[in-house]
Residue, then its C-alpha position, 0 to 999 in steps of 0.5 A: m491563873r485567870l489570865l491563863l484561863l482567858l488565853a485558853l478560852l481565846y484559843a478554843f474560840l479561834v479553833g471553833v472559828e476555823s472548825l466552823g469554816n472548814g465544816i461549811a466548806g466541807l458540805g459542798g457547793d449544792v448544800t451551801d447554795d441552798l442554805f444561803r439562797g435567802v441572803a442573795h438580796p441585800l435586804g434579805g441579808l440584813c434581815v438574816g443578820v437581825l434574826a440570827t443575832v436575836l436567836m443567838q443573843s450575840s452579835s459576836v457569834t453572828t459576825s464571827t460566823i459571817v467571817a467564817l462563811v466569807g473565809a470559806g467562800v460560801v458568802g461573797l463579801d458584798d452579800a455579807v455586808p448587809m448581814v453585818m449591819g443586821a447583826n448590829i441591829g439584832t444585838t440591841i434587843t438585849n439591853t431593850l429587854a434589860s430595861l423591862g426590869a423597871i416597867r412597874r416604876p414609870e419614871e425609872f422605866r421611862r429613863a431605862f427604855a430611852g437608854a436602851t432604845m437609843h442604841d436601837f435608833f442609832n443602829l437603825l439610822a446608821v443602816a438607813v443611811l449606809l446600806p443604800l450608800e453601800i448598795a449604790t457605791g460598794l464603799l465599805a467593801r472597797t475600802a475594806m478590800g484596800l485595807s486588807r490588801a495593805v495588810g495581807g498582800g493582795a486580794g485572793g491571797e493568804f493572810d499571813s497570821p501568826v495566830k493561824a499557826a498556833v490555832g492550826a494544831g487544835t483545828d487539826l485535832v478536831q478535824r481528825a476526831v470528826t473524820a474518825a467518827a463520821g468518815e469522809t462524808a457530808l456528815a463530817g462537815v455537819v458535825l464539824i460545823v456543830a463542833g465549831l458552833a459549840l466552841l464559839f458559844s461555850t467559849l464566848v460565854a466563859i470569856t464574858k463571865n471571866m472578863r466581867v469579874v475583872v473589868a465590869g465592877p471597876a469600870e462601872r464605879s469609875l464610869n460617871a467620873v470620866l464621862g463628863r469630860s468629853g464625848a470622845l472620851g466616852i466613846l473610847v471608854g465604851a470601846v475599851m470596856t467592850v473589847a475587855v469583856q468581849s460583849s457589847s451587850i454587857t456594856t450597854s446593859l450595864l448602862v440601863p440601870m445607871v440611866s434608869s436610876g438617874v445616875l447617868q444622863l442619857a446624853n452621857a450614856y450615848p457616847l459609851t454606846l457608840g464606843a461599844n459598837i466599835g469595840t465589839t468589832c474586835t471579836a470579828l477581827l480576832a476571828a478573821l485571824a484564824m481564817p486562811q483566806i483574806a476575805g474573812l479579814q475583809i468582812a471583819l474590816v467592813h464591820l469596823l468601818f460601818n460602826v466607825a462611819g456611823t459614829l462619824l456621821f451622827y455624833p459630831i453634828p449636834a442636830l444629828r447627834r440628838l436625833p437618836l436620843a429624841l426618838a428614844r425619848r419619844l418612844a419611851d414616853q409612849a411606852v410608859k402610857r401604853r405598856g403593850l407598845v413595848l411588846a409590839y415594838v420588840v416583836v415587830v422590830f426584832v422578829g416580825v419585820p426581819l422574818v417577813g424580809v427573809l421570806a420576801f427576798r428568798 
C-alpha cells in the first residue's frame, strides 16, 4: 500500500511540474519578462537561487521550478545555471539550523555546527570555482546540451518521455478545471501556477514523510558500519539515501546529531554530504521528464554536472578535501566562543548577501 501511495504522490508531483510550466507560459511575455528581470545577471541569478531555496526550504522545489521556467522558455539555460548553483547554497540552511539544538552544550555544538557548515563551505567553494568558469566558458551548459541531444535528439526538439504521456491526462484535467473557473485570461495562468506550486509543495512533503519511514531508520542504523570502508562508498550511500527520501536536507540533517554525539566523525560525514548533493539532482531530472521541451532536461543535467564536478574537484585531492572541513571547524570554534556569531552567519550568508545581490543586479 505504501508503494502505491508513493507512486500516486510521484504522479501528482509531475502533474504539478507541468501545470506550473503551462501556467508560466500562459502569463505572456511582458509579465514574465518583468517578473524575472532581476535574474539577467549571473550574480543576480545566484542570489535568487539562494533566497528562493531559503524561503521554500527545499532545493528540490527550487530546482523543479527552474526546470519548469526553462522548459516554458521563460528563463534561458545560461541564466538558469547560476540559479541552480544558488539553490545548492540555500538548501544548506536547514542542517545549519538543525545544529542549533545543541547550542547550550558547547562541545556537542562545536561538533554539530562543524558538521552542518562543512556543507555550506563545500557549496560556497564549489560555486566560487565553477561559476566564474561557467561564465567564461559555458562548460556546464554546453556539456548538458550535448548530453540532452544524445538523449532527446537535438536542441530545440521534443524530449520523447514515456512519463509525459501518463502525466498529460492529469495535467489536462487541472488545466480544464482552471480554464472553466477563470476563463481564457491571464488570471488562468496565475491560478495554474498556484495550483502547480501547491502540488509541488504538498507532494514533496508527503513523499518525504513516507520515504523517511521506509528508509531513514534502517539507513541511520547502518550508516556508521559502512562509512569507514571508503569515501566513494560514503558518497554512494549519501546519494542513494537522498534519492530514496527525495530530500538532501533529510540526509544532511540526520548527520548533525550523529556528528554532535561523536558517533560519526566529521571526515566520515563529509562524503555522505557530497553524495546527498548528487542524489538531490534526481528530483530535477524527474521533473524534466514532465516537460515537453528538451531545455528542461538540459538545466536538470546542469544541476547534476555541477554537483559531480564539485565532488571531483574537491574530494580526490587531500589538500582540497580538507579545506571545507578546516573552515567549518574554525567557524565552529568561533561560534562556541561567541554565540551571536551564529545568528550573524545565518542572516548574512543566507539572507543579507543574497538580498543585496538581487537588488544590486536588477
